[in-house]
N, CA, C and O atoms as a GROMACS GRO file, in nm:
protein
  408
    1MET      N    1  12.034   8.045  17.773
    1MET     CA    2  11.957   7.993  17.884
    1MET      C    3  12.047   7.985  18.008
    1MET      O    4  12.167   7.961  17.996
    2CYS      N    5  11.990   8.005  18.120
    2CYS     CA    6  12.061   8.008  18.248
    2CYS      C    7  12.072   7.867  18.305
    2CYS      O    8  11.975   7.791  18.306
    3VAL      N    9  12.189   7.834  18.352
    3VAL     CA   10  12.210   7.705  18.416
    3VAL      C   11  12.198   7.725  18.567
    3VAL      O   12  12.269   7.807  18.625
    4VAL      N   13  12.108   7.650  18.628
    4VAL     CA   14  12.086   7.661  18.772
    4VAL      C   15  12.155   7.545  18.841
    4VAL      O   16  12.125   7.429  18.813
    5THR      N   17  12.245   7.576  18.931
    5THR     CA   18  12.314   7.472  19.006
    5THR      C   19  12.230   7.433  19.127
    5THR      O   20  12.133   7.501  19.161
    6ASN      N   21  12.267   7.324  19.191
    6ASN     CA   22  12.196   7.278  19.309
    6ASN      C   23  12.200   7.385  19.419
    6ASN      O   24  12.101   7.409  19.487
    7LYS      N   25  12.318   7.448  19.435
    7LYS     CA   26  12.332   7.552  19.536
    7LYS      C   27  12.240   7.670  19.505
    7LYS      O   28  12.174   7.723  19.595
    8ASP      N   29  12.236   7.712  19.378
    8ASP     CA   30  12.146   7.821  19.340
    8ASP      C   31  12.002   7.785  19.371
    8ASP      O   32  11.926   7.867  19.423
    9ARG      N   33  11.963   7.662  19.339
    9ARG     CA   34  11.825   7.617  19.362
    9ARG      C   35  11.792   7.620  19.512
    9ARG      O   36  11.684   7.667  19.551
   10GLN      N   37  11.883   7.571  19.595
   10GLN     CA   38  11.859   7.571  19.739
   10GLN      C   39  11.849   7.713  19.792
   10GLN      O   40  11.763   7.743  19.875
   11LEU      N   41  11.936   7.801  19.744
   11LEU     CA   42  11.932   7.940  19.791
   11LEU      C   43  11.807   8.011  19.743
   11LEU      O   44  11.749   8.089  19.819
   12THR      N   45  11.764   7.987  19.621
   12THR     CA   46  11.641   8.053  19.574
   12THR      C   47  11.519   8.000  19.646
   12THR      O   48  11.426   8.076  19.674
   13ASP      N   49  11.516   7.869  19.679
   13ASP     CA   50  11.405   7.815  19.757
   13ASP      C   51  11.400   7.878  19.895
   13ASP      O   52  11.293   7.916  19.943
   14GLU      N   53  11.517   7.891  19.958
   14GLU     CA   54  11.526   7.954  20.090
   14GLU      C   55  11.486   8.101  20.080
   14GLU      O   56  11.418   8.153  20.169
   15LEU      N   57  11.528   8.167  19.973
   15LEU     CA   58  11.494   8.307  19.953
   15LEU      C   59  11.343   8.324  19.936
   15LEU      O   60  11.284   8.413  19.997
   16LYS      N   61  11.282   8.239  19.855
   16LYS     CA   62  11.136   8.247  19.834
   16LYS      C   63  11.061   8.234  19.966
   16LYS      O   64  10.969   8.311  19.994
   17LYS      N   65  11.100   8.136  20.045
   17LYS     CA   66  11.035   8.112  20.174
   17LYS      C   67  11.047   8.236  20.262
   17LYS      O   68  10.949   8.279  20.324
   18ASN      N   69  11.166   8.293  20.269
   18ASN     CA   70  11.188   8.408  20.356
   18ASN      C   71  11.125   8.535  20.304
   18ASN      O   72  11.088   8.621  20.384
   19VAL      N   73  11.111   8.550  20.174
   19VAL     CA   74  11.042   8.667  20.118
   19VAL      C   75  10.895   8.664  20.162
   19VAL      O   76  10.839   8.767  20.199
   20ILE      N   77  10.834   8.548  20.156
   20ILE     CA   78  10.694   8.536  20.198
   20ILE      C   79  10.681   8.567  20.348
   20ILE      O   80  10.592   8.641  20.388
   21LEU      N   81  10.770   8.510  20.429
   21LEU     CA   82  10.765   8.536  20.574
   21LEU      C   83  10.791   8.683  20.605
   21LEU      O   84  10.729   8.739  20.695
   22ALA      N   85  10.883   8.746  20.531
   22ALA     CA   86  10.913   8.888  20.553
   22ALA      C   87  10.792   8.973  20.518
   22ALA      O   88  10.763   9.071  20.586
   23ASP      N   89  10.721   8.936  20.412
   23ASP     CA   90  10.599   9.009  20.375
   23ASP      C   91  10.492   9.000  20.484
   23ASP      O   92  10.408   9.088  20.498
   24LEU      N   93  10.498   8.892  20.561
   24LEU     CA   94  10.404   8.874  20.672
   24LEU      C   95  10.452   8.939  20.801
   24LEU      O   96  10.385   8.932  20.904
   25GLY      N   97  10.570   9.002  20.795
   25GLY     CA   98  10.620   9.078  20.907
   25GLY      C   99  10.725   9.009  20.993
   25GLY      O  100  10.760   9.060  21.100
   26ASP      N  101  10.776   8.898  20.950
   26ASP     CA  102  10.876   8.824  21.027
   26ASP      C  103  11.013   8.892  21.014
   26ASP      O  104  11.072   8.895  20.906
   27GLN      N  105  11.063   8.948  21.126
   27GLN     CA  106  11.190   9.020  21.125
   27GLN      C  107  11.309   8.928  21.102
   27GLN      O  108  11.405   8.967  21.036
   28GLU      N  109  11.304   8.805  21.156
   28GLU     CA  110  11.413   8.710  21.134
   28GLU      C  111  11.427   8.676  20.986
   28GLU      O  112  11.538   8.658  20.935
   29ALA      N  113  11.314   8.667  20.917
   29ALA     CA  114  11.316   8.636  20.774
   29ALA      C  115  11.384   8.749  20.697
   29ALA      O  116  11.457   8.723  20.601
   30LYS      N  117  11.361   8.872  20.738
   30LYS     CA  118  11.426   8.985  20.672
   30LYS      C  119  11.577   8.977  20.687
   30LYS      O  120  11.651   9.008  20.593
   31ALA      N  121  11.623   8.936  20.804
   31ALA     CA  122  11.768   8.921  20.827
   31ALA      C  123  11.824   8.807  20.741
   31ALA      O  124  11.934   8.818  20.688
   32LYS      N  125  11.749   8.697  20.728
   32LYS     CA  126  11.794   8.585  20.646
   32LYS      C  127  11.802   8.624  20.500
   32LYS      O  128  11.891   8.579  20.428
   33ILE      N  129  11.708   8.708  20.455
   33ILE     CA  130  11.712   8.756  20.315
   33ILE      C  131  11.843   8.830  20.290
   33ILE      O  132  11.908   8.810  20.188
   34ALA      N  133  11.881   8.916  20.385
   34ALA     CA  134  12.006   8.990  20.369
   34ALA      C  135  12.125   8.895  20.362
   34ALA      O  136  12.216   8.916  20.282
   35ASP      N  137  12.125   8.790  20.444
   35ASP     CA  138  12.233   8.692  20.441
   35ASP      C  139  12.239   8.620  20.307
   35ASP      O  140  12.347   8.601  20.251
   36ILE      N  141  12.123   8.580  20.257
   36ILE     CA  142  12.119   8.508  20.128
   36ILE      C  143  12.167   8.599  20.016
   36ILE      O  144  12.240   8.554  19.927
   37TRP      N  145  12.126   8.726  20.018
   37TRP     CA  146  12.172   8.819  19.915
   37TRP      C  147  12.322   8.837  19.923
   37TRP      O  148  12.388   8.859  19.821
   38GLY      N  149  12.378   8.827  20.043
   38GLY     CA  150  12.523   8.836  20.057
   38GLY      C  151  12.593   8.725  19.982
   38GLY      O  152  12.698   8.746  19.922
   39VAL      N  153  12.534   8.605  19.984
   39VAL     CA  154  12.589   8.492  19.909
   39VAL      C  155  12.574   8.515  19.759
   39VAL      O  156  12.668   8.494  19.683
   40PHE      N  157  12.455   8.559  19.718
   40PHE     CA  158  12.431   8.583  19.576
   40PHE      C  159  12.520   8.692  19.521
   40PHE      O  160  12.566   8.684  19.407
   41SER      N  161  12.545   8.795  19.601
   41SER     CA  162  12.624   8.907  19.551
   41SER      C  163  12.771   8.869  19.529
   41SER      O  164  12.844   8.940  19.459
   42THR      N  165  12.813   8.759  19.588
   42THR     CA  166  12.950   8.714  19.564
   42THR      C  167  12.959   8.629  19.437
   42THR      O  168  13.069   8.594  19.395
   43THR      N  169  12.847   8.597  19.378
   43THR     CA  170  12.844   8.520  19.253
   43THR      C  171  12.799   8.613  19.142
   43THR      O  172  12.784   8.733  19.162
   44ASP      N  173  12.778   8.556  19.026
   44ASP     CA  174  12.728   8.636  18.914
   44ASP      C  175  12.576   8.638  18.913
   44ASP      O  176  12.516   8.680  18.814
   45PHE      N  177  12.512   8.594  19.022
   45PHE     CA  178  12.365   8.584  19.024
   45PHE      C  179  12.300   8.720  18.998
   45PHE      O  180  12.207   8.730  18.918
   46LEU      N  181  12.348   8.823  19.065
   46LEU     CA  182  12.283   8.953  19.050
   46LEU      C  183  12.318   9.018  18.917
   46LEU      O  184  12.229   9.068  18.848
   47ASP      N  185  12.443   9.018  18.881
   47ASP     CA  186  12.487   9.073  18.753
   47ASP      C  187  12.425   9.209  18.724
   47ASP      O  188  12.386   9.238  18.611
   48LYS      N  189  12.416   9.291  18.829
   48LYS     CA  190  12.362   9.427  18.818
   48LYS      C  191  12.220   9.428  18.761
   48LYS      O  192  12.183   9.520  18.688
   49CYS      N  193  12.141   9.328  18.794
   49CYS     CA  194  12.002   9.320  18.750
   49CYS      C  195  11.911   9.306  18.871
   49CYS      O  196  11.954   9.264  18.978
   50ASP      N  197  11.787   9.343  18.851
   50ASP     CA  198  11.687   9.325  18.956
   50ASP      C  199  11.618   9.192  18.937
   50ASP      O  200  11.549   9.173  18.837
   51PRO      N  201  11.636   9.099  19.031
   51PRO     CA  202  11.567   8.970  19.020
   51PRO      C  203  11.416   8.986  19.026
   51PRO      O  204  11.364   9.074  19.095
   52ILE      N  205  11.348   8.901  18.954
   52ILE     CA  206  11.202   8.904  18.946
   52ILE      C  207  11.147   8.772  19.000
   52ILE      O  208  11.197   8.665  18.967
   53ILE      N  209  11.044   8.782  19.085
   53ILE     CA  210  10.974   8.662  19.129
   53ILE      C  211  10.846   8.648  19.047
   53ILE      O  212  10.771   8.744  19.031
   54VAL      N  213  10.823   8.528  18.997
   54VAL     CA  214  10.702   8.497  18.921
   54VAL      C  215  10.619   8.403  19.006
   54VAL      O  216  10.667   8.297  19.048
   55ILE      N  217  10.495   8.442  19.032
   55ILE     CA  218  10.405   8.359  19.111
   55ILE      C  219  10.297   8.306  19.018
   55ILE      O  220  10.222   8.382  18.958
   56TYR      N  221  10.292   8.174  19.007
   56TYR     CA  222  10.198   8.107  18.916
   56TYR      C  223  10.062   8.090  18.983
   56TYR      O  224  10.053   8.094  19.105
   57PRO      N  225   9.956   8.071  18.904
   57PRO     CA  226   9.820   8.058  18.960
   57PRO      C  227   9.807   7.944  19.060
   57PRO      O  228   9.723   7.951  19.150
   58ASP      N  229   9.887   7.839  19.047
   58ASP     CA  230   9.876   7.726  19.140
   58ASP      C  231   9.954   7.749  19.270
   58ASP      O  232   9.958   7.661  19.356
   59GLY      N  233  10.015   7.868  19.286
   59GLY     CA  234  10.086   7.901  19.407
   59GLY      C  235  10.236   7.878  19.400
   59GLY      O  236  10.309   7.925  19.488
   60GLU      N  237  10.282   7.808  19.299
   60GLU     CA  238  10.426   7.787  19.281
   60GLU      C  239  10.490   7.920  19.243
   60GLU      O  240  10.424   8.010  19.191
   61SER      N  241  10.618   7.932  19.270
   61SER     CA  242  10.687   8.055  19.232
   61SER      C  243  10.827   8.022  19.184
   61SER      O  244  10.881   7.915  19.213
   62GLU      N  245  10.884   8.114  19.109
   62GLU     CA  246  11.018   8.099  19.054
   62GLU      C  247  11.083   8.235  19.056
   62GLU      O  248  11.017   8.337  19.033
   63ILE      N  249  11.213   8.238  19.084
   63ILE     CA  250  11.288   8.363  19.082
   63ILE      C  251  11.383   8.359  18.964
   63ILE      O  252  11.460   8.264  18.946
   64TYR      N  253  11.378   8.466  18.883
   64TYR     CA  254  11.467   8.478  18.768
   64TYR      C  255  11.565   8.591  18.796
   64TYR      O  256  11.533   8.687  18.866
   65ARG      N  257  11.683   8.580  18.741
   65ARG     CA  258  11.792   8.673  18.771
   65ARG      C  259  11.772   8.814  18.718
   65ARG      O  260  11.831   8.908  18.770
   66SER      N  261  11.690   8.830  18.616
   66SER     CA  262  11.671   8.962  18.557
   66SER      C  263  11.538   8.965  18.481
   66SER      O  264  11.471   8.863  18.465
   67LYS      N  265  11.504   9.085  18.434
   67LYS     CA  266  11.384   9.097  18.350
   67LYS      C  267  11.403   9.018  18.221
   67LYS      O  268  11.309   8.954  18.173
   68ILE      N  269  11.522   9.024  18.165
   68ILE     CA  270  11.550   8.953  18.040
   68ILE      C  271  11.525   8.803  18.056
   68ILE      O  272  11.458   8.741  17.973
   69LYS      N  273  11.579   8.745  18.164
   69LYS     CA  274  11.559   8.601  18.190
   69LYS      C  275  11.411   8.570  18.211
   69LYS      O  276  11.363   8.466  18.166
   70THR      N  277  11.340   8.659  18.278
   70THR     CA  278  11.196   8.640  18.302
   70THR      C  279  11.119   8.643  18.171
   70THR      O  280  11.032   8.559  18.147
   71ILE      N  281  11.151   8.740  18.086
   71ILE     CA  282  11.085   8.753  17.956
   71ILE      C  283  11.109   8.629  17.871
   71ILE      O  284  11.017   8.578  17.807
   72GLU      N  285  11.232   8.581  17.870
   72GLU     CA  286  11.264   8.461  17.792
   72GLU      C  287  11.193   8.338  17.844
   72GLU      O  288  11.138   8.260  17.767
   73ALA      N  289  11.194   8.319  17.975
   73ALA     CA  290  11.134   8.200  18.035
   73ALA      C  291  10.982   8.199  18.026
   73ALA      O  292  10.921   8.095  18.002
   74CYS      N  293  10.921   8.315  18.046
   74CYS     CA  294  10.774   8.323  18.048
   74CYS      C  295  10.714   8.354  17.910
   74CYS      O  296  10.593   8.351  17.891
   75LYS      N  297  10.804   8.386  17.816
   75LYS     CA  298  10.760   8.417  17.679
   75LYS      C  299  10.655   8.530  17.677
   75LYS      O  300  10.546   8.515  17.622
   76ILE      N  301  10.693   8.642  17.739
   76ILE     CA  302  10.608   8.760  17.740
   76ILE      C  303  10.689   8.878  17.689
   76ILE      O  304  10.811   8.873  17.680
   77ALA      N  305  10.618   8.985  17.656
   77ALA     CA  306  10.683   9.107  17.607
   77ALA      C  307  10.732   9.191  17.726
   77ALA      O  308  10.679   9.182  17.836
   78HIS      N  309  10.834   9.271  17.701
   78HIS     CA  310  10.886   9.360  17.805
   78HIS      C  311  10.776   9.452  17.857
   78HIS      O  312  10.767   9.475  17.977
   79LYS      N  313  10.694   9.503  17.768
   79LYS     CA  314  10.585   9.592  17.806
   79LYS      C  315  10.485   9.521  17.897
   79LYS      O  316  10.436   9.581  17.993
   80THR      N  317  10.456   9.395  17.868
   80THR     CA  318  10.364   9.317  17.951
   80THR      C  319  10.423   9.298  18.091
   80THR      O  320  10.353   9.315  18.191
   81LEU      N  321  10.550   9.263  18.097
   81LEU     CA  322  10.615   9.243  18.226
   81LEU      C  323  10.612   9.372  18.307
   81LEU      O  324  10.575   9.371  18.425
   82GLN      N  325  10.651   9.482  18.245
   82GLN     CA  326  10.653   9.610  18.315
   82GLN      C  327  10.514   9.649  18.364
   82GLN      O  328  10.500   9.697  18.477
   83ASN      N  329  10.412   9.628  18.282
   83ASN     CA  330  10.275   9.660  18.320
   83ASN      C  331  10.230   9.575  18.439
   83ASN      O  332  10.167   9.627  18.531
   84CYS      N  333  10.262   9.445  18.437
   84CYS     CA  334  10.223   9.356  18.546
   84CYS      C  335  10.292   9.394  18.677
   84CYS      O  336  10.231   9.387  18.784
   85ILE      N  337  10.417   9.435  18.668
   85ILE     CA  338  10.490   9.476  18.789
   85ILE      C  339  10.433   9.606  18.844
   85ILE      O  340  10.412   9.618  18.965
   86GLU      N  341  10.407   9.703  18.757
   86GLU     CA  342  10.359   9.834  18.801
   86GLU      C  343  10.218   9.830  18.856
   86GLU      O  344  10.188   9.897  18.955
   87THR      N  345  10.130   9.752  18.794
   87THR     CA  346   9.990   9.750  18.836
   87THR      C  347   9.958   9.639  18.935
   87THR      O  348   9.858   9.646  19.006
   88GLY      N  349  10.042   9.537  18.940
   88GLY     CA  350  10.014   9.424  19.028
   88GLY      C  351   9.914   9.326  18.969
   88GLY      O  352   9.869   9.233  19.037
   89SER      N  353   9.878   9.347  18.845
   89SER     CA  354   9.780   9.258  18.781
   89SER      C  355   9.852   9.141  18.714
   89SER      O  356   9.966   9.154  18.671
   90PRO      N  357   9.784   9.027  18.705
   90PRO     CA  358   9.845   8.910  18.642
   90PRO      C  359   9.846   8.923  18.490
   90PRO      O  360   9.771   9.003  18.433
   91ASP      N  361   9.932   8.843  18.424
   91ASP     CA  362   9.930   8.840  18.278
   91ASP      C  363   9.814   8.750  18.231
   91ASP      O  364   9.736   8.702  18.313
   92ARG      N  365   9.804   8.727  18.103
   92ARG     CA  366   9.690   8.650  18.050
   92ARG      C  367   9.693   8.503  18.094
   92ARG      O  368   9.592   8.434  18.087
   93MET      N  369   9.809   8.456  18.140
   93MET     CA  370   9.822   8.319  18.190
   93MET      C  371   9.798   8.311  18.341
   93MET      O  372   9.805   8.202  18.399
   94GLY      N  373   9.772   8.424  18.404
   94GLY     CA  374   9.745   8.426  18.547
   94GLY      C  375   9.867   8.439  18.635
   94GLY      O  376   9.857   8.428  18.757
   95ARG      N  377   9.984   8.462  18.574
   95ARG     CA  378  10.108   8.475  18.650
   95ARG      C  379  10.124   8.619  18.700
   95ARG      O  380  10.094   8.714  18.627
   96CYS      N  381  10.170   8.634  18.825
   96CYS     CA  382  10.198   8.765  18.881
   96CYS      C  383  10.349   8.784  18.891
   96CYS      O  384  10.423   8.688  18.912
   97TYR      N  385  10.393   8.907  18.877
   97TYR     CA  386  10.536   8.939  18.876
   97TYR      C  387  10.565   9.048  18.975
   97TYR      O  388  10.482   9.137  18.996
   98ASP      N  389  10.682   9.042  19.038
   98ASP     CA  390  10.725   9.150  19.126
   98ASP      C  391  10.877   9.142  19.142
   98ASP      O  392  10.939   9.039  19.115
   99TYR      N  393  10.934   9.254  19.185
   99TYR     CA  394  11.078   9.255  19.215
   99TYR      C  395  11.099   9.180  19.345
   99TYR      O  396  11.014   9.183  19.434
  100VAL      N  397  11.212   9.113  19.356
  100VAL     CA  398  11.249   9.045  19.481
  100VAL      C  399  11.302   9.152  19.576
  100VAL      O  400  11.381   9.238  19.536
  101ILE      N  401  11.259   9.147  19.701
  101ILE     CA  402  11.304   9.242  19.801
  101ILE      C  403  11.449   9.212  19.836
  101ILE      O  404  11.486   9.097  19.859
  102ARG      N  405  11.530   9.316  19.840
  102ARG     CA  406  11.672   9.298  19.877
  102ARG      C  407  11.691   9.340  20.019
  102ARG      O  408  11.802   9.333  20.071
   0.00000   0.00000   0.00000
């Protein structure tokens, strides 16, 4: 299981906020995302994996460091995760998955 430090939590919260703003076309948010990734890349956060954002039906979201961490936390199969990412459809629990924009 992954241990999340306070700094990691603050950075992921900031990242989530800026990913949403960037999707809405905010150019400043895109620059902030690059800055945050610069911090993460100096840690073991990336670990040569593609982070996954999980959006829950109630609007909450969580970012996991890799597909493996997402599969473990959400208790889904790799095939289910891949299908949800490729099609954009939610899983049986209503959760949506996507890669975090770098």
